[in-house]
C-alpha angles and dihedrals in degrees: 000000000000116000115226117207119210115227117206121228127211110204115219101186094106096052129001095029095062091033089059099039105034108020094261092289099132112124120229091239088063091055104043094075091064097046098090091053093045090049092054099041097087104248121166088227141346117226108214111145145039127043110078096333093093092053094044093049095060098030101048112005104044086228129139106237091206089056088050090055092049090050092053090048089055096044096042100045097157098039131094104241114217133196138184114236124186096217112234088003091061102189097322133080104257137051116271131209117269091249091059092047090052093049094047094052091045093052094044090053092047092051092054113279117144110172121041113196100199122193141165119214091226096042087242104156091202089068093059102039096088096048093045090051089051091051091051091049089053090054093242134130113276113203114190114209135218112201106215119221138149127238139131087270102047114094139164088251090053092052091049090052089051089050090053092050092051092048089053088061089062100258115175092211141356130233126206102210118200104182097167100043090247096131106107121197099258096048088047090055094043097048096045091045092051094047092049091050093047095043109031112197095019112133111236123200122191124209120189135169118219101224098114095044097235106084101089085068087047090056090051092051091046090053091049088052091054107273108162101199133021130193121237140162126225107265097252089059099040146096128034109067086342128076143285116285117264094220093048092054090048091053093042090064095056111121094004100102090256129092136188101210100213129143105252094198091056091045088055091053091049090049092050092048094056093038087061093046099044099076089061088069098046092123090062098043119122116241092214118114114157119351118175092173085083088078088065101036096031087211116143116231093244090054091053092052090049092052091047089055092048092050094048090052088056093046089247103111090137091065097072096104090053091049092049089053091049097052096076090050092051091047091053091050089053095052100266100288117186109258104243133116119332099006092054092056092045095050094040094051092048089051088055090050092049093053096044099040107019130273109315092335085136124017121205112239089245095051091048090053090047095056091042092056100251091127092045141260125330127202094240131054119264118245103262093215091054091045089053091052090049090052092049093047098045105027088227127130122226116262134209100184124096104283092226089063090068095054116092120219105283107173097101093048092048091050091051091050093047092047090066094059125102110250096020107148098203096246129131086236091062091048089053092048089053092045093056099040109022093165097046102036098069091059092046094050089051094053101031093103089064088069133230121320127213114222092189114109140202108268093224091055092049091050092049091053091047092054092046091052088050090056102258102157093203102055144049130081093267093052101042114115115271116219119224130184109223122189118206122175091345095308121110120221128186114222131178121218122190112212116240 
């Protein structure tokens, strides 16, 4: 009798799917209608928080991200809720003191989070040890993460060593995270096989984006190698710079000796829900479909769109090709970091500066800190000439210690600063919101009482405005006929007048 192995599925529709496809703009009210079906479908976990959602909630949606988490906890009572946490960066863009890391994990767990996928952009284990310890203290599932990238220095043996180091921290599972869709089928098989051999019994999850068009095969090879859980997104929120479709992976396993035991009827309902919602966010949708050039540039699609925006703001939109060619050189100078938040933004912005102003004529503050070690250790050596320029520009010396060791306790100071803001509610959650986004949080606190706003729009309205902007005299909200009631000799007539 053939033994069938069940493969777990992590659903990404409530976080990374819409972050990747529509710039994290989806409103909570457009997700809640799918939650009951997601909760009953049989997923291993449901990713719904972390990443850029926290930032987008307060910056664009006037929504409290902590309230979002509590809502998901209420609407998904039987599901493991999962988040993405940037180690010592938490959900912000700098390292935080250990006391802030501890408090964040404690409050996230208390508000309903179950699985913490913890990563560091540089794969520096020192930068995740504090947050993983905090997750363990909270009695929650700590998932250590290996950020996959390709360079002359990255090897299967190196990834296995990283896996061992994460396991030594007490991780309950490991995730192989392929944020740029670089993980080809054979490396997926080789890495998962090697980790399973080195760490028998360790659960391995695999996360791939779909941008290069090859990674559904990579998921299959990872499963054959022993992967226990794979990440997917419901089909109506999949592909492009997003992820492989949930339903496609379920069907792919038929007859293979593996099964993803999900309720297809409920998956269909979830698909239909988001298919109906998706057109409302057309103005935010990525134009990327399949892009195999990423294998050469190793630049994630989201990073390209960010660089395009930076160049247009500088009136240099025609320089994109030069910047794309510069990114690998900047990455080499910085010791071959994986390109994931925040390292992707740091490397990409420095590449823009190099093209516009000359190589390393000016270093961004973040890039200078990166090459001086203030973000952590990289696998490769830093370019000594660039390090010298960083020292001269900043007056800082390079460091080799864990960056968090240099940060004094800061919780009390952050609470005092937050307490002076209009709309601050006195909670630890508000202090943490301020800590991560000190420039955005004050505006959010001041307007929070107005309630969340939905930036999705009716497709017909968007099309009318597009036509109006293109000069179509018969369309557009400002040129549609306006109805007036006119009374003449006691009789009321309705007339329509089209504005000139």
